[in-house]
Structures are given as C-alpha cells and as structure tokens.
MINUVEX-656848 format. One record per residue: x negated, y negated, z of N, C-alpha, C, O, CB in turn. Coordinates in nm, 3 decimals. Glycine has a CB too. Example, Ala and Ser with C-alpha at 12.3 -4.5 7.8 and 13.67 -1.06 7.14 Angstrom:
2
- n.c1_n.c2_n.c3_ca.c1_ca.c2_ca.c3_c.c1_c.c2_c.c3_o.c1_o.c2_o.c3_cb.c1_cb.c2_cb.c3
- -1.319_0.569_0.780_-1.230_0.450_0.780_-1.320_0.330_0.780_-1.424_0.332_0.846_-1.131_0.447_0.905 .
- -1.285_0.225_0.708_-1.367_0.106_0.714_-1.290_-0.003_0.787_-1.341_-0.114_0.804_-1.408_0.060_0.572 .
# end
This chain:
118
- n.c1_n.c2_n.c3_ca.c1_ca.c2_ca.c3_c.c1_c.c2_c.c3_o.c1_o.c2_o.c3_cb.c1_cb.c2_cb.c3
- -10.565_-14.174_13.494_-10.694_-14.239_13.489_-10.750_-14.257_13.630_-10.867_-14.226_13.654_-10.683_-14.375_13.417 .
- -10.671_-14.305_13.721_-10.719_-14.327_13.858_-10.755_-14.196_13.925_-10.854_-14.189_13.998_-10.613_-14.401_13.940 .
- -10.676_-14.092_13.902_-10.705_-13.962_13.961_-10.838_-13.908_13.908_-10.919_-13.856_13.984_-10.590_-13.862_13.932 .
- -10.860_-13.922_13.778_-10.984_-13.876_13.718_-11.105_-13.947_13.776_-11.209_-13.884_13.800_-10.980_-13.897_13.568 .
- -11.092_-14.077_13.799_-11.201_-14.153_13.860_-11.225_-14.108_14.003_-11.339_-14.098_14.047_-11.172_-14.303_13.855 .
- -11.118_-14.081_14.076_-11.130_-14.036_14.214_-11.200_-13.900_14.220_-11.290_-13.880_14.301_-10.992_-14.027_14.280 .
- -11.158_-13.807_14.133_-11.219_-13.675_14.127_-11.368_-13.686_14.095_-11.451_-13.622_14.158_-11.148_-13.586_14.022 .
- -11.400_-13.768_13.997_-11.541_-13.789_13.961_-11.621_-13.844_14.078_-11.735_-13.805_14.101_-11.551_-13.884_13.841 .
- -11.561_-13.935_14.152_-11.625_-13.995_14.268_-11.650_-13.890_14.377_-11.756_-13.891_14.441_-11.540_-14.110_14.323 .
- -11.554_-13.800_14.400_-11.571_-13.694_14.499_-11.688_-13.604_14.460_-11.769_-13.566_14.544_-11.441_-13.611_14.514 .
- -11.694_-13.570_14.333_-11.804_-13.484_14.285_-11.939_-13.552_14.303_-12.037_-13.489_14.340_-11.783_-13.448_14.137 .
- -11.943_-13.681_14.275_-12.068_-13.756_14.289_-12.113_-13.759_14.436_-12.230_-13.737_14.466_-12.052_-13.901_14.235 .
- -12.019_-13.787_14.525_-12.051_-13.790_14.669_-12.100_-13.654_14.717_-12.194_-13.646_14.795_-11.929_-13.835_14.751 .
- -12.036_-13.549_14.671_-12.074_-13.413_14.709_-12.215_-13.381_14.658_-12.296_-13.323_14.730_-11.972_-13.311_14.654 .
- -12.243_-13.418_14.532_-12.375_-13.394_14.474_-12.482_-13.468_14.553_-12.587_-13.412_14.584_-12.379_-13.437_14.327 .
- -12.455_-13.594_14.586_-12.551_-13.673_14.664_-12.577_-13.607_14.800_-12.691_-13.599_14.845_-12.499_-13.817_14.684 .
- -12.472_-13.562_14.865_-12.485_-13.496_14.994_-12.576_-13.372_14.982_-12.664_-13.351_15.065_-12.346_-13.455_15.049 .
- -12.553_-13.293_14.878_-12.632_-13.172_14.858_-12.777_-13.202_14.822_-12.865_-13.119_14.846_-12.570_-13.087_14.750 .
- -12.802_-13.319_14.767_-12.938_-13.359_14.731_-13.007_-13.430_14.847_-13.120_-13.477_14.833_-12.937_-13.449_14.609 .
- -12.938_-13.439_14.962_-12.998_-13.503_15.078_-12.993_-13.655_15.075_-13.063_-13.720_15.152_-13.138_-13.458_15.093 .
- -12.914_-13.710_14.988_-12.900_-13.856_14.976_-12.787_-13.905_15.066_-12.710_-13.827_15.120_-12.873_-13.897_14.829 .
- -12.780_-14.035_15.082_-12.671_-14.096_15.159_-12.539_-14.073_15.085_-12.529_-14.094_14.964_-12.696_-14.250_15.180 .
- -12.439_-14.029_15.160_-12.309_-14.002_15.100_-12.202_-14.015_15.207_-12.224_-13.982_15.323_-12.306_-13.861_15.035 .
- -12.086_-14.063_15.165_-11.974_-14.073_15.259_-11.892_-13.944_15.262_-11.790_-13.937_15.331_-11.884_-14.191_15.221 .
- -11.937_-13.842_15.188_-11.866_-13.714_15.187_-11.887_-13.645_15.321_-12.000_-13.628_15.368_-11.916_-13.624_15.070 .
- -11.776_-13.604_15.382_-11.781_-13.538_15.514_-11.735_-13.394_15.503_-11.662_-13.357_15.410_-11.695_-13.615_15.617 .
- -11.777_-13.313_15.598_-11.743_-13.171_15.598_-11.591_-13.149_15.594_-11.543_-13.057_15.529_-11.803_-13.102_15.721 .
- -11.516_-13.233_15.665_-11.371_-13.220_15.665_-11.312_-13.236_15.527_-11.221_-13.162_15.488_-11.309_-13.321_15.759 .
- -11.362_-13.333_15.452_-11.314_-13.354_15.315_-11.350_-13.235_15.227_-11.270_-13.187_15.147_-11.373_-13.484_15.255 .
- -11.473_-13.188_15.244_-11.517_-13.072_15.164_-11.424_-12.954_15.190_-11.379_-12.888_15.097_-11.664_-13.034_15.198 .
- -11.396_-12.929_15.318_-11.307_-12.819_15.354_-11.169_-12.833_15.294_-11.113_-12.736_15.242_-11.297_-12.808_15.503 .
- -11.114_-12.953_15.302_-10.979_-12.974_15.249_-10.975_-12.957_15.098_-10.880_-12.901_15.043_-10.928_-13.114_15.286 .
- -11.079_-13.005_15.030_-11.085_-12.989_14.885_-11.107_-12.842_14.847_-11.052_-12.794_14.748_-11.196_-13.077_14.825 .
- -11.188_-12.772_14.924_-11.209_-12.630_14.898_-11.079_-12.551_14.915_-11.057_-12.453_14.844_-11.317_-12.574_14.992 .
- -10.995_-12.592_15.008_-10.866_-12.525_15.031_-10.778_-12.526_14.907_-10.696_-12.436_14.887_-10.793_-12.590_15.147 .
- -10.793_-12.628_14.823_-10.711_-12.636_14.701_-10.791_-12.591_14.578_-10.753_-12.620_14.464_-10.659_-12.780_14.681 .
- -10.903_-12.521_14.602_-10.989_-12.470_14.494_-11.041_-12.581_14.404_-11.046_-12.568_14.282_-10.912_-12.369_14.410 .
- -11.081_-12.690_14.468_-11.140_-12.803_14.395_-11.265_-12.755_14.321_-11.346_-12.682_14.378_-11.176_-12.920_14.491 .
- -11.279_-12.795_14.196_-11.395_-12.758_14.115_-11.501_-12.866_14.134_-11.485_-12.978_14.085_-11.357_-12.740_13.963 .
- -11.609_-12.832_14.203_-11.713_-12.931_14.234_-11.800_-12.960_14.113_-11.848_-13.072_14.098_-11.799_-12.882_14.348 .
- -11.821_-12.863_14.027_-11.904_-12.883_13.909_-11.816_-12.866_13.785_-11.783_-12.754_13.747_-12.024_-12.782_13.906 .
- -11.780_-12.977_13.723_-11.688_-12.973_13.610_-11.746_-12.896_13.493_-11.671_-12.839_13.413_-11.653_-13.114_13.566 .
- -11.878_-12.892_13.480_-11.938_-12.819_13.369_-11.909_-12.669_13.380_-11.898_-12.601_13.278_-12.089_-12.843_13.364 .
- -11.897_-12.617_13.501_-11.864_-12.476_13.518_-11.722_-12.448_13.474_-11.693_-12.342_13.419_-11.884_-12.433_13.663 .
- -11.632_-12.542_13.498_-11.493_-12.526_13.455_-11.488_-12.518_13.302_-11.416_-12.436_13.246_-11.405_-12.644_13.506 .
- -11.565_-12.604_13.236_-11.568_-12.604_13.091_-11.626_-12.475_13.036_-11.580_-12.425_12.933_-11.648_-12.723_13.040 .
- -11.726_-12.421_13.103_-11.784_-12.294_13.060_-11.678_-12.186_13.067_-11.667_-12.104_12.975_-11.907_-12.256_13.147 .
- -11.601_-12.184_13.173_-11.495_-12.085_13.186_-11.391_-12.097_13.076_-11.344_-11.997_13.022_-11.429_-12.097_13.320 .
- -11.354_-12.219_13.043_-11.256_-12.242_12.936_-11.314_-12.198_12.801_-11.244_-12.138_12.720_-11.215_-12.392_12.930 .
- -11.442_-12.229_12.779_-11.507_-12.191_12.653_-11.511_-12.038_12.642_-11.481_-11.983_12.537_-11.649_-12.250_12.644 .
- -11.548_-11.971_12.751_-11.554_-11.825_12.752_-11.416_-11.764_12.726_-11.405_-11.662_12.658_-11.609_-11.774_12.886 .
- -11.313_-11.826_12.779_-11.176_-11.777_12.758_-11.139_-11.787_12.610_-11.079_-11.695_12.554_-11.075_-11.857_12.844 .
- -11.174_-11.898_12.547_-11.144_-11.914_12.403_-11.225_-11.816_12.321_-11.175_-11.762_12.222_-11.173_-12.059_12.357 .
- -11.351_-11.793_12.360_-11.433_-11.695_12.289_-11.368_-11.556_12.298_-11.365_-11.483_12.199_-11.577_-11.691_12.347 .
- -11.317_-11.521_12.414_-11.248_-11.393_12.430_-11.126_-11.385_12.339_-11.098_-11.281_12.281_-11.207_-11.372_12.577 .
- -11.053_-11.496_12.327_-10.938_-11.500_12.236_-10.983_-11.477_12.092_-10.919_-11.404_12.016_-10.863_-11.635_12.248 .
- -11.094_-11.540_12.055_-11.146_-11.526_11.919_-11.189_-11.381_11.892_-11.165_-11.328_11.784_-11.264_-11.622_11.895 .
- -11.252_-11.319_11.989_-11.294_-11.180_11.975_-11.172_-11.090_11.954_-11.173_-11.001_11.870_-11.375_-11.133_12.099 .
- -11.067_-11.114_12.031_-10.943_-11.037_12.016_-10.879_-11.062_11.880_-10.829_-10.970_11.816_-10.843_-11.073_12.128 .
- -10.882_-11.189_11.835_-10.826_-11.223_11.704_-10.901_-11.147_11.595_-10.840_-11.090_11.504_-10.833_-11.377_11.679 .
- -11.034_-11.146_11.604_-11.115_-11.078_11.502_-11.086_-10.929_11.502_-11.076_-10.867_11.395_-11.265_-11.102_11.527 .
- -11.072_-10.870_11.622_-11.040_-10.727_11.630_-10.907_-10.696_11.561_-10.892_-10.591_11.498_-11.036_-10.681_11.776 .
- -10.813_-10.786_11.574_-10.680_-10.765_11.516_-10.675_-10.796_11.366_-10.612_-10.723_11.289_-10.577_-10.851_11.589 .
- -10.744_-10.906_11.324_-10.730_-10.954_11.187_-10.852_-10.925_11.099_-10.845_-10.939_10.976_-10.703_-11.101_11.187 .
- -10.963_-10.886_11.160_-11.081_-10.852_11.082_-11.170_-10.969_11.043_-11.271_-10.950_10.975_-11.040_-10.782_10.960 .
- -11.134_-11.089_11.086_-11.217_-11.207_11.056_-11.195_-11.313_11.163_-11.113_-11.297_11.253_-11.183_-11.265_10.916 .
- -11.271_-11.421_11.150_-11.259_-11.533_11.246_-11.196_-11.655_11.180_-11.214_-11.767_11.228_-11.397_-11.569_11.304 .
- -11.125_-11.635_11.072_-11.061_-11.744_10.999_-10.923_-11.772_11.057_-10.821_-11.741_10.996_-11.051_-11.712_10.849 .
- -10.922_-11.830_11.175_-10.797_-11.855_11.246_-10.730_-11.978_11.185_-10.791_-12.085_11.180_-10.822_-11.875_11.398 .
- -10.605_-11.964_11.139_-10.536_-12.080_11.082_-10.507_-12.186_11.187_-10.481_-12.156_11.304_-10.406_-12.036_11.016 .
- -10.513_-12.311_11.143_-10.487_-12.423_11.233_-10.347_-12.479_11.219_-10.300_-12.551_11.306_-10.587_-12.532_11.210 .
- -10.281_-12.448_11.110_-10.150_-12.506_11.082_-10.042_-12.400_11.082_-10.065_-12.286_11.040_-10.152_-12.579_10.948 .
- -9.924_-12.437_11.128_-9.809_-12.347_11.121_-9.777_-12.320_10.975_-9.792_-12.407_10.889_-9.686_-12.407_11.194 .
- -9.732_-12.199_10.949_-9.688_-12.166_10.814_-9.802_-12.134_10.719_-9.778_-12.109_10.600_-9.608_-12.278_10.759 .
- -9.925_-12.134_10.768_-10.039_-12.104_10.684_-10.052_-11.953_10.672_-10.041_-11.882_10.772_-10.169_-12.166_10.742 .
- -10.073_-11.904_10.553_-10.085_-11.760_10.526_-9.964_-11.686_10.583_-9.849_-11.720_10.551_-10.217_-11.702_10.587 .
- -9.989_-11.588_10.666_-9.880_-11.509_10.723_-9.857_-11.542_10.869_-9.806_-11.459_10.944_-9.908_-11.361_10.707 .
- -9.895_-11.661_10.910_-9.879_-11.700_11.050_-9.738_-11.751_11.072_-9.692_-11.841_11.001_-9.984_-11.808_11.090 .
- -9.668_-11.695_11.171_-9.532_-11.743_11.199_-9.530_-11.891_11.236_-9.627_-11.945_11.288_-9.470_-11.661_11.312 .
- -9.419_-11.954_11.208_-9.405_-12.097_11.234_-9.428_-12.133_11.381_-9.472_-12.244_11.410_-9.267_-12.143_11.192 .
- -9.399_-12.043_11.474_-9.410_-12.075_11.616_-9.534_-12.013_11.680_-9.533_-11.989_11.801_-9.285_-12.028_11.688 .
- -9.639_-11.987_11.604_-9.760_-11.924_11.656_-9.853_-12.031_11.714_-9.959_-12.059_11.658_-9.832_-11.844_11.546 .
- -9.812_-12.089_11.826_-9.886_-12.198_11.890_-10.022_-12.151_11.943_-10.118_-12.228_11.941_-9.805_-12.258_12.004 .
- -10.031_-12.026_11.990_-10.157_-11.974_12.043_-10.265_-11.975_11.935_-10.375_-12.024_11.957_-10.139_-11.831_12.098 .
- -10.232_-11.920_11.818_-10.330_-11.917_11.710_-10.360_-12.057_11.657_-10.471_-12.084_11.612_-10.281_-11.828_11.597 .
- -10.263_-12.145_11.662_-10.285_-12.282_11.618_-10.390_-12.348_11.709_-10.483_-12.413_11.660_-10.152_-12.364_11.619 .
- -10.377_-12.330_11.840_-10.474_-12.387_11.934_-10.610_-12.321_11.918_-10.713_-12.388_11.922_-10.424_-12.372_12.079 .
- -10.612_-12.190_11.899_-10.737_-12.119_11.878_-10.803_-12.165_11.749_-10.925_-12.182_11.743_-10.714_-11.967_11.875 .
- -10.723_-12.186_11.646_-10.777_-12.235_11.518_-10.843_-12.370_11.531_-10.948_-12.396_11.473_-10.667_-12.242_11.414 .
- -10.780_-12.457_11.609_-10.839_-12.589_11.632_-10.971_-12.577_11.709_-11.067_-12.648_11.679_-10.741_-12.679_11.710 .
- -10.974_-12.486_11.808_-11.096_-12.465_11.886_-11.209_-12.413_11.797_-11.322_-12.460_11.806_-11.069_-12.366_12.001 .
- -11.177_-12.317_11.711_-11.277_-12.261_11.619_-11.329_-12.371_11.527_-11.449_-12.381_11.502_-11.217_-12.145_11.536 .
- -11.239_-12.454_11.476_-11.280_-12.564_11.388_-11.375_-12.659_11.461_-11.475_-12.704_11.405_-11.156_-12.641_11.337 .
- -11.343_-12.690_11.587_-11.429_-12.779_11.665_-11.567_-12.717_11.689_-11.669_-12.786_11.684_-11.363_-12.814_11.799 .
- -11.570_-12.586_11.715_-11.698_-12.518_11.734_-11.781_-12.525_11.607_-11.902_-12.546_11.613_-11.677_-12.371_11.774 .
- -11.718_-12.508_11.493_-11.790_-12.517_11.364_-11.843_-12.658_11.341_-11.955_-12.676_11.294_-11.698_-12.474_11.247 .
- -11.762_-12.758_11.373_-11.808_-12.897_11.359_-11.928_-12.925_11.448_-12.026_-12.986_11.405_-11.695_-12.995_11.391 .
- -11.921_-12.880_11.573_-12.032_-12.903_11.666_-12.157_-12.830_11.621_-12.268_-12.881_11.635_-11.993_-12.858_11.808 .
- -12.140_-12.710_11.567_-12.253_-12.634_11.516_-12.322_-12.710_11.403_-12.445_-12.720_11.400_-12.206_-12.495_11.467 .
- -12.243_-12.764_11.311_-12.300_-12.839_11.198_-12.371_-12.965_11.247_-12.477_-13.000_11.195_-12.190_-12.877_11.098 .
- -12.314_-13.034_11.345_-12.379_-13.154_11.399_-12.514_-13.120_11.462_-12.612_-13.191_11.441_-12.289_-13.221_11.503 .
- -12.519_-13.012_11.539_-12.647_-12.972_11.602_-12.747_-12.932_11.496_-12.866_-12.963_11.508_-12.625_-12.856_11.700 .
- -12.702_-12.863_11.393_-12.789_-12.818_11.285_-12.849_-12.939_11.213_-12.969_-12.941_11.184_-12.711_-12.728_11.185 .
- -12.767_-13.039_11.184_-12.817_-13.161_11.120_-12.914_-13.237_11.210_-13.016_-13.288_11.164_-12.700_-13.253_11.081 .
- -12.881_-13.243_11.338_-12.967_-13.314_11.433_-13.105_-13.249_11.439_-13.206_-13.319_11.442_-12.903_-13.317_11.573 .
- -13.109_-13.117_11.441_-13.239_-13.047_11.443_-13.317_-13.075_11.316_-13.438_-13.096_11.320_-13.218_-12.895_11.459 .
- -13.248_-13.075_11.203_-13.313_-13.102_11.075_-13.373_-13.242_11.073_-13.486_-13.262_11.031_-13.214_-13.085_10.959 .
- -13.295_-13.338_11.120_-13.343_-13.477_11.124_-13.460_-13.491_11.220_-13.556_-13.563_11.191_-13.229_-13.573_11.165 .
- -13.453_-13.422_11.333_-13.560_-13.429_11.432_-13.690_-13.374_11.373_-13.796_-13.431_11.394_-13.522_-13.351_11.559 .
- -13.681_-13.264_11.300_-13.801_-13.206_11.238_-13.861_-13.302_11.136_-13.983_-13.318_11.129_-13.767_-13.072_11.170 .
- -13.776_-13.366_11.058_-13.825_-13.460_10.958_-13.887_-13.583_11.023_-13.989_-13.633_10.975_-13.711_-13.502_10.865 .
- -13.827_-13.632_11.131_-13.879_-13.751_11.200_-14.012_-13.722_11.269_-14.100_-13.808_11.276_-13.777_-13.802_11.302 .
- -14.027_-13.599_11.320_-14.150_-13.566_11.393_-14.273_-13.571_11.304_-14.385_-13.582_11.354_-14.138_-13.429_11.455 .
- -14.254_-13.563_11.172_-14.367_-13.573_11.080_-14.412_-13.715_11.054_-14.515_-13.737_10.990_-14.331_-13.508_10.951 .
- -14.337_-13.813_11.104_-14.373_-13.953_11.081_-14.478_-13.997_11.182_-14.470_-13.960_11.299_-14.248_-14.043_11.090 .
- -14.575_-14.076_11.139_-14.673_-14.128_11.234_-14.607_-14.217_11.339_-14.511_-14.288_11.310_-14.782_-14.207_11.160 .
- -14.658_-14.213_11.458_-14.611_-14.296_11.572_-14.468_-14.266_11.613_-14.405_-14.349_11.678_-14.622_-14.441_11.537 .
- -14.417_-14.152_11.579_-14.280_-14.120_11.619_-14.276_-14.068_11.755_-14.169_-14.036_11.806_-14.217_-14.024_11.527 .
# end
C-alpha cells in the first residue's frame, strides 16, 4: 500500500513538472527512476497488458475456432493445470461484463437525454 502511494506521488510530481507547475520532482530523481524503467503513465502500462491479453485471445481463437475460453479447470477438454487459459477466460469474462455495462450506460444516457431539463 505504501509503495503504491509513493509511486502514485512520483507520477503526480512528474506530471506537474511537465505541465509547468510547482513540483518537487528533480532531474536526478527522474534519471534514477528512468534507469529502472519506471512507468510514468500507468494508463500506458494497462494498454500494453490489455493488448497482450488480446493477442492471447487471438491465438486461442486461431487454435480453437472460437473465443469461448473456459474459466474453470476441468471444463470441457481443458486440462486441470491449464492456468493460462483460466486467466485468459477470466479476462474475456471481464471484457464482456465491461462491454455490457457500457452498452447499458449508453442506452440509459439516450433515454435520459429525451427528458426536459436534463
């Protein structure tokens, strides 16, 4: 928890510095963090992880002919120790859940926009 807060604080100071605001971030700190491949923009790290999972899903589809990745061991013909597909299955499930949430939100937004004074 403390490390996560520290990392977040470093990113905030760096962002402020780049925006021309007051910041205690110094060039020496930036250099030292760059030496360890510090990720300054966490959203870019997440994009890379998402792209990696998408590549796994594409490979899975090429091999199995569908995107119905099992989430549980022992499901269908998935070996009991197929941890990679289990993690991919969970990721696919989460993507489907997020897709449905966005779809519902858009539907609700369209319906609300028809109300007076909205």
